[in-house]
C-alpha positions as CSV (number, residue, x, y, z in Angstrom):
1,M,0.0,-0.3,-0.2
2,A,1.2,3.2,-0.7
3,L,0.0,6.6,1.5
4,S,-0.3,10.2,0.1
5,S,2.5,12.2,1.7
6,R,5.1,14.5,0.2
7,A,2.7,17.5,0.2
8,A,3.6,18.9,3.9
9,A,5.4,17.3,6.8
10,F,2.8,16.6,10.1
11,P,1.1,17.9,11.5
12,H,-0.1,20.4,8.5
13,A,-0.8,17.6,6.2
14,T,-3.8,17.1,4.3
15,L,-4.7,13.2,4.9
16,P,-6.3,11.3,2.0
17,T,-9.7,9.3,2.5
18,P,-8.8,5.8,4.4
19,R,-9.8,2.7,2.4
20,P,-12.2,0.6,3.6
21,R,-11.4,-1.6,6.9
22,P,-12.2,-4.0,9.8
23,P,-14.3,-2.2,12.9
24,A,-13.3,-1.9,17.1
25,A,-14.2,-1.6,20.7
26,V,-13.5,-0.1,24.0
27,S,-11.1,2.0,25.6
28,L,-8.2,1.5,27.5
29,R,-5.8,4.1,28.6
30,P,-2.6,4.0,26.0
31,P,0.2,1.9,26.9
32,P,3.8,4.0,27.7
33,P,6.5,3.5,25.0
34,P,8.8,0.3,25.2
35,R,12.0,1.1,27.2
36,S,14.3,0.2,24.3
37,V,13.4,3.0,22.2
38,R,12.3,6.3,23.6
39,L,10.2,8.9,22.0
40,D,13.0,11.9,22.4
41,H,13.8,14.1,19.4
42,V,16.3,11.6,17.6
43,T,19.1,13.4,15.5
44,P,20.7,11.8,12.4
45,A,23.9,11.4,14.7
46,D,21.7,9.0,16.9
47,L,21.0,6.8,14.3
48,G,24.6,7.2,12.6
49,L,23.6,8.4,9.6
50,G,26.8,8.4,8.3
51,H,27.0,4.9,7.7
52,G,25.3,1.2,7.3
53,L,22.1,0.1,6.2
54,L,20.5,2.1,8.8
55,A,21.2,5.5,7.0
56,A,20.8,4.2,3.6
57,A,17.3,3.0,4.4
58,I,16.1,6.2,6.1
59,D,18.1,8.5,3.0
60,H,16.0,6.3,0.4
61,L,12.9,6.4,2.5
62,E,13.1,10.4,2.5
63,R,13.7,10.6,-1.0
64,D,11.3,8.0,-2.0
65,P,8.2,7.5,0.8
66,A,6.5,5.4,-1.7
67,A,9.4,2.9,-1.5
68,A,8.2,1.5,1.7
69,A,5.6,-0.6,-0.1
70,D,8.0,-2.2,-2.1
71,D,8.3,-6.1,-1.1
72,K,12.0,-5.2,-1.6
73,A,11.9,-2.1,0.7
74,P,15.2,-0.7,2.0
75,L,13.8,-2.2,5.2
76,A,14.2,-5.5,4.7
77,G,18.1,-6.0,6.1
78,L,17.3,-3.7,9.1
79,S,16.9,-5.6,12.5
80,P,14.1,-5.1,14.9
81,R,16.1,-2.4,16.7
82,E,16.8,-0.7,13.7
83,L,13.4,-0.5,12.1
84,Q,11.7,0.8,15.8
85,L,14.5,3.5,14.9
86,V,12.9,4.2,11.6
87,L,9.8,4.9,13.0
88,V,10.7,6.9,15.6
89,Y,13.2,9.4,13.3
90,F,9.8,9.6,10.8
91,A,7.4,10.3,13.5
92,Q,9.2,13.5,14.8
93,E,7.8,16.8,14.2
94,G,8.9,17.9,11.3
95,R,9.6,14.9,9.3
96,D,7.3,12.9,7.1
97,A,5.1,11.5,9.7
98,Y,3.7,9.3,6.5
99,C,6.6,7.5,6.5
100,A,6.1,6.0,9.4
101,L,2.9,4.7,8.8
102,E,4.4,3.4,5.2
103,V,7.2,1.8,7.5
104,F,4.7,0.1,9.7
105,D,2.4,-1.2,7.3
106,W,5.6,-3.2,5.3
107,L,6.2,-4.8,8.9
108,R,2.8,-5.6,9.4
109,R,2.7,-7.0,5.9
110,A,6.2,-8.6,6.5
111,D,5.0,-10.3,9.6
112,R,7.5,-7.9,11.9
113,V,5.5,-6.4,14.1
114,D,6.3,-7.6,17.8
115,G,4.6,-6.8,20.7
116,E,7.0,-4.0,21.6
117,T,7.2,-2.4,17.8
118,M,3.2,-2.0,18.5
119,E,3.2,-0.3,21.6
120,L,5.7,1.7,20.2
121,M,3.8,2.8,17.3
122,A,0.4,3.1,19.5
123,A,2.6,5.5,21.5
124,I,3.7,7.4,18.5
125,A,0.1,7.7,17.6
126,C,-0.9,9.1,20.5
127,A,1.6,11.5,20.7
128,W,0.2,12.4,17.0
129,I,-3.3,13.2,18.5
130,E,-2.1,14.9,21.2
131,R,-0.5,17.2,18.8
132,L,-3.2,17.9,16.6
133,V,-5.9,18.0,19.2
134,G,-3.9,20.7,21.9
135,A,-2.9,22.3,18.3
136,G,-6.7,23.3,17.7
137,G,-6.5,21.3,14.4
138,D,-9.3,20.9,12.1
139,V,-10.9,17.7,13.3
140,A,-11.2,16.4,10.4
141,D,-7.8,15.9,10.2
142,V,-7.9,14.1,13.4
143,S,-10.6,11.6,11.5
144,A,-8.5,11.8,9.0
145,L,-5.3,10.4,11.0
146,L,-7.3,7.7,12.5
147,G,-8.4,6.5,9.0
148,E,-4.4,6.2,7.9
149,M,-3.6,4.7,11.1
150,D,-6.7,1.8,10.4
151,C,-5.7,1.1,7.4
152,V,-2.1,0.3,8.2
153,G,-3.6,-2.0,10.6
154,L,-2.6,-0.1,14.0
155,R,-4.2,-2.4,16.7
156,P,-2.7,-1.1,19.6
157,G,-5.9,-3.1,22.1
158,F,-7.2,0.5,22.7
159,S,-9.5,2.6,21.0
160,L,-8.0,5.5,19.4
161,V,-10.8,6.9,18.3
162,E,-11.8,7.4,22.1
163,K,-8.6,8.5,22.9
164,A,-8.9,11.7,20.6
165,V,-12.8,12.1,22.2
166,A,-10.9,12.1,25.8
167,L,-8.6,14.7,25.1
168,Y,-11.4,17.0,23.6
169,W,-13.5,16.3,26.9
170,D,-10.2,16.7,29.4
171,R,-9.8,20.6,27.3
172,S,-13.6,21.4,27.7
173,E,-14.0,21.3,24.1
174,R,-17.5,19.4,24.1
175,A,-18.5,21.2,20.8
176,R,-15.3,19.8,19.0
177,A,-16.0,16.1,20.3
178,V,-19.7,16.1,19.1
179,E,-18.0,17.3,16.0
180,F,-15.1,15.0,15.6
181,V,-17.0,12.1,16.2
182,R,-19.4,13.1,13.6
183,A,-16.2,13.6,11.2
184,V,-15.2,9.8,11.9
185,L,-18.8,8.4,11.6
186,R,-18.6,10.2,8.2
187,R,-15.1,8.7,7.4
188,G,-16.5,5.3,9.0
189,A,-12.8,4.9,10.9
190,V,-15.1,4.1,14.4
191,G,-12.8,0.9,15.1
192,A,-9.3,2.7,14.8
193,G,-7.2,0.9,17.3
194,E,-8.9,-2.4,18.4
195,E,-11.3,-5.0,16.7
196,Y,-14.7,-3.2,16.9
197,D,-18.3,-5.3,17.1
198,G,-20.8,-2.0,18.1
199,E,-22.4,-4.1,21.1
200,R,-19.4,-3.4,23.7
201,G,-18.0,0.4,22.6
202,G,-18.2,2.8,20.1
203,P,-17.3,6.4,19.5
204,V,-21.1,7.6,20.1
205,G,-21.4,6.0,22.7
206,Y,-18.2,6.9,24.3
207,L,-19.0,10.8,24.0
208,A,-22.8,10.2,25.5
209,W,-20.9,7.9,28.4
210,K,-18.7,11.1,28.9
211,M,-21.9,13.5,29.0
212,M,-23.5,11.1,31.8
213,M,-20.7,10.9,34.0
214,D,-20.8,14.7,33.7
215,G,-24.5,14.5,35.3
216,D,-25.8,15.7,31.5
217,Y,-28.3,12.9,31.1
218,R,-30.5,15.0,28.6
219,D,-27.8,16.0,26.7
220,A,-26.5,12.0,26.2
221,I,-30.1,11.2,25.4
222,K,-30.7,13.7,22.8
223,L,-26.7,13.2,21.2
224,V,-27.8,9.5,20.4
225,I,-31.3,10.5,19.3
226,E,-29.7,13.2,16.9
227,F,-26.9,11.4,15.5
228,K,-29.7,8.8,14.8
229,D,-32.1,11.1,13.1
230,S,-28.9,12.4,10.9
231,G,-28.5,9.1,9.5
232,L,-24.9,8.6,10.7
233,K,-26.1,5.0,12.2
234,P,-24.7,5.3,16.0
235,E,-23.4,2.0,17.3
236,V,-25.8,-0.5,19.3
237,Y,-23.6,0.6,22.7
238,S,-24.8,4.0,22.1
239,Y,-28.1,3.1,22.4
240,L,-27.5,1.2,26.0
241,I,-25.5,4.3,27.2
242,G,-28.6,6.5,26.3
243,L,-31.0,4.1,28.4
244,T,-29.2,4.2,31.3
245,A,-28.8,7.8,30.8
246,L,-32.7,7.8,30.7
247,V,-33.1,5.7,33.7
248,K,-30.5,8.4,35.8
249,E,-32.6,11.1,34.3
250,Q,-35.7,9.7,35.0
251,K,-34.6,8.7,38.7
252,E,-33.7,12.4,39.3
253,F,-36.9,13.7,37.6
254,S,-39.6,11.5,40.2
255,K,-37.0,12.7,43.0
256,A,-38.0,16.2,42.3
257,L,-41.2,15.5,41.8
258,R,-41.9,13.9,45.0
259,K,-40.4,17.1,46.9
260,L,-42.2,19.3,45.0
261,N,-45.2,17.1,46.5
262,L,-44.3,17.2,50.0
263,S,-44.1,20.7,49.6
264,V,-47.2,21.8,48.1
265,K,-48.7,19.3,50.9
266,D,-47.2,21.4,53.6
267,G,-48.3,24.7,52.2
268,S,-44.5,25.7,51.5
269,V,-45.1,26.3,48.3
270,A,-48.7,26.9,46.0
271,K,-50.4,24.2,44.8
272,L,-49.7,23.8,41.0
273,D,-51.8,25.5,38.0
274,I,-52.8,23.7,35.2
275,E,-50.0,24.9,32.8
276,S,-47.6,23.1,35.5
277,M,-49.0,20.4,35.4
278,R,-49.4,19.7,31.8
279,S,-45.7,21.0,31.5
280,I,-44.8,17.8,34.2
281,E,-47.0,15.3,32.0
282,K,-45.0,16.3,28.8
283,Y,-41.5,15.8,30.1
284,Q,-42.7,12.6,31.8
285,S,-44.4,11.5,28.6
286,E,-41.2,12.5,26.7
287,L,-38.7,10.5,28.5
288,L,-40.7,7.3,28.5
289,G,-41.2,8.0,24.5
290,D,-37.3,8.2,24.2
291,G,-37.0,4.9,26.3
292,V,-39.5,3.1,23.6
293,L,-37.2,4.8,20.7
294,L,-34.0,4.3,22.0
295,S,-35.0,0.3,23.0
296,N,-36.7,-0.4,19.5
297,W,-33.4,0.8,17.6
298,A,-31.3,-1.7,20.1
299,V,-33.4,-4.4,19.5
300,Q,-33.7,-3.8,15.6
301,E,-30.3,-3.5,15.4
302,G,-28.4,-5.6,18.1
303,S,-28.1,-9.2,18.5
304,S,-29.9,-11.6,20.8
305,D,-27.7,-10.8,23.7
306,V,-28.6,-7.3,23.7
307,L,-32.5,-7.8,24.3
308,G,-31.6,-8.5,28.4
309,L,-30.0,-5.7,28.5
310,V,-32.9,-3.6,26.9
311,H,-35.7,-4.8,29.0
312,E,-33.4,-4.6,32.5
313,R,-33.2,-0.3,31.6
314,L,-36.8,-0.5,30.4
315,L,-38.1,-2.0,33.7
316,S,-35.7,0.6,35.6
317,L,-37.1,3.0,33.7
318,Y,-40.8,2.5,34.1
319,T,-40.3,1.5,38.1
320,C,-39.0,4.8,38.5
321,A,-42.2,6.3,36.7
322,G,-44.3,4.5,38.4
323,C,-45.8,2.9,35.3
324,G,-46.8,-0.6,36.7
325,L,-48.0,-2.5,33.7
326,E,-45.3,-1.3,31.2
327,A,-42.8,-2.7,34.4
328,E,-44.8,-6.0,34.9
329,R,-44.2,-6.3,31.3
330,Q,-40.6,-5.5,31.0
331,L,-40.1,-8.5,33.9
332,W,-41.9,-11.5,32.2
333,E,-39.8,-9.8,29.1
334,L,-36.4,-10.7,30.9
335,K,-37.8,-14.3,32.1
336,L,-38.7,-14.7,28.5
337,V,-35.1,-14.1,27.7
338,G,-33.6,-16.4,30.2
339,R,-32.7,-13.4,33.1
340,E,-34.1,-13.9,36.2
341,P,-35.1,-10.3,38.0
342,D,-34.3,-9.9,41.3
343,T,-36.9,-10.7,43.6
344,Q,-36.9,-7.4,45.1
345,L,-38.4,-5.9,41.2
346,Y,-41.1,-8.1,41.7
347,D,-42.5,-6.9,45.1
348,V,-41.4,-3.0,43.7
349,V,-43.5,-3.5,40.6
350,L,-46.1,-5.7,42.8
351,A,-46.5,-2.7,45.3
352,I,-46.9,-0.3,41.6
353,C,-49.4,-2.4,40.5
354,A,-51.2,-2.2,43.9
355,S,-51.0,1.6,44.3
356,Q,-52.8,1.8,40.8
357,G,-55.0,-0.2,41.9
358,E,-54.3,-2.9,39.2
359,A,-55.8,-5.7,40.3
360,A,-55.1,-8.6,37.4
361,A,-51.5,-7.6,37.8
362,V,-51.6,-8.0,41.3
363,R,-52.8,-11.5,40.9
364,R,-50.3,-12.5,38.5
365,L,-47.3,-11.1,40.6
366,L,-48.6,-12.6,43.4
367,A,-49.1,-16.3,42.0
368,G,-46.7,-18.5,43.5
369,V,-45.9,-16.2,46.5
370,E,-47.6,-18.7,49.4
371,S,-45.3,-21.8,47.8
372,T,-41.7,-19.6,49.0
373,S,-40.2,-19.1,52.0
374,A,-41.8,-17.2,55.0
375,G,-39.1,-14.4,55.0
376,R,-39.9,-14.0,51.4
377,R,-44.0,-14.3,51.7
378,K,-43.7,-11.5,54.5
379,K,-41.4,-9.1,52.3
380,S,-44.0,-9.6,48.7
381,M,-47.1,-9.3,51.2
382,S,-45.6,-6.2,53.2
383,W,-44.9,-4.6,49.4
384,L,-48.4,-5.2,48.9
385,L,-49.9,-4.1,51.6
386,R,-47.9,-0.7,51.1
387,G,-48.4,-0.3,47.7
388,Y,-52.3,-0.3,49.0
389,L,-52.0,1.7,51.9
390,K,-50.3,4.5,49.6
391,G,-52.7,4.2,46.6
392,G,-55.3,5.1,49.2
393,F,-56.9,1.5,49.2
394,C,-57.4,0.5,52.7
395,L,-59.8,-2.3,52.5
396,D,-57.7,-3.7,50.1
397,A,-54.8,-2.7,52.7
398,S,-56.6,-4.4,55.7
399,E,-57.6,-7.3,54.0
400,T,-54.2,-7.7,53.0
401,L,-53.0,-7.4,56.6
402,M,-55.9,-10.2,57.4
403,R,-54.9,-12.5,54.7
404,M,-51.1,-12.6,56.4
405,L,-52.4,-13.5,59.6
406,D,-54.0,-16.4,57.9
407,M,-50.6,-17.2,56.6
408,G,-49.2,-17.4,59.8
409,I,-47.1,-13.7,59.3
410,C,-46.4,-11.8,61.8
411,P,-46.8,-7.8,60.6
412,D,-44.0,-5.1,61.0
413,Y,-45.8,-2.8,64.0
414,L,-45.5,-0.1,61.6
415,D,-47.6,-1.5,58.5
416,R,-50.2,-2.6,61.7
417,A,-50.2,0.8,62.8
418,A,-50.9,2.3,59.3
419,V,-53.6,0.2,58.5
420,L,-55.6,1.2,61.6
421,T,-54.7,4.6,61.0
422,S,-56.1,4.5,57.2
423,L,-59.6,2.4,58.7
424,R,-59.8,5.0,61.1
425,R,-60.0,8.0,58.7
426,N,-62.5,5.6,56.5
427,I,-64.7,5.9,59.5
428,Q,-65.4,9.3,59.4
429,E,-65.6,9.5,55.9
430,S,-67.8,6.5,55.4
431,G,-69.2,5.7,58.9
432,N,-68.7,1.8,58.7
433,L,-67.2,0.7,61.6
434,E,-67.4,-3.6,61.0
435,L,-64.2,-3.6,59.4
436,Y,-61.8,-1.7,62.0
437,M,-63.8,-4.2,64.3
438,K,-63.3,-6.8,62.7
439,L,-59.6,-6.3,62.1
440,C,-59.0,-4.8,65.9
441,K,-60.3,-8.2,67.1
442,R,-58.3,-10.0,64.7
443,L,-55.0,-8.5,65.7
444,S,-56.1,-8.9,69.9
445,E,-56.7,-12.6,69.5
446,T,-53.2,-13.0,67.6
447,D,-51.6,-10.8,70.6
448,L,-50.4,-7.8,68.3
449,I,-52.8,-5.3,70.0
450,G,-53.7,-5.4,73.8
451,P,-57.5,-4.5,75.3
452,C,-58.9,-2.0,73.4
453,V,-62.0,0.5,73.7
454,I,-63.6,1.8,70.6
455,Y,-65.3,4.9,70.8
456,L,-67.8,6.6,68.3
457,Y,-69.4,9.7,68.4
458,V,-73.3,9.3,66.6
459,R,-73.7,13.2,66.1
460,K,-77.1,13.2,65.1
461,F,-78.0,12.1,68.9
462,K,-75.4,14.0,70.4
463,L,-74.0,10.6,71.9
464,W,-70.4,8.7,72.4
465,M,-70.8,5.1,72.3
466,M,-68.0,2.7,73.7
467,H,-67.3,-1.0,72.6
468,M,-64.6,-2.8,74.5
469,L,-62.3,-5.6,72.5
């Protein structure tokens, strides 16, 4: 292969479009250069240019860089150490850097790239990238350079694309990082540096991950969707990162809503007007819509290995959003793809469905609970009871408490007290005393409460009635 290159010395050269090549995956930190060869400035005197095969080879390549592509190149007679020195010589600023790529390509085709040489070329490549990014060069030059590296088969075991993205990010040049990833996708050099499958790494996913780690969850989601909508085909990994960011954003949103509702309840914040409520509902709808969008893309473009990861994230999303039926569906979807959800997830979804009065879903989720251990049964029934209480279904909560007693489960004190308090409120609203007395009697029979006196005031007759349990 012959690379274009006599036009100008690095880093001001214009790079040609790279030829098609296989793709790569996720990042590791670049290795240091081997100790045997340093990347300090190498002078002709250091290389002994006055005599020998090394001097002749360098002189020949400086006059005719394309000669490195020849099978009878002047490199054939050099030792591994001398070949590394040739790479270092042409990697220096002011030299024809593309000659180093030509030399490395010859080494690869001649099967003379050992681990040390690969490490050396990786260190040289990282130095080039750092120089271009640090100098504020055009992102197209950086992406073109990565394309050339990929063409010559540079595989250091980490992603050179992610190395460049990290450099832009560390310099707080977010816009240039996005522009660079866009340029990389257009050139098709996404796999520079490592074998790439699109499900365990990729430039869009890495950039979205950087945003997510900085707490910019919404920006990370929008980034993935915008790249997809622009026709640039982000990798499947980016959809999974987008879903992860979506779950985090939903958690923050739900937490903010809970705080707002508490503030409204205690009177420190005025009751929300219709416009504010619509804005909240619209934002929630947008989050759930983005979840459906990203999950559909991941399922359509990914392998069967991705399905479980998608359903896990959707389960977390719907659970945080309080969408009981949708969360229940994701539980069964996970089981269908062979991934058994954590038992606590069943309990959380059970409580959400109970709070929303979804009787059929509650029955489905409770199926098989009686055959589990006593500890497991108590946890599930306690979650169910609390779900009913949260939704204001005090009668269902009372029935659940009675059912726990029938199963030989001792409800926690706070759960018993919460149900009794809820039933007392219900008496004031409906005047129905029977269920409250029935529960008190049952609790007394199991020694969970002591003897009690129930007072009832009949307003019509201005009469107090007392009943001893």
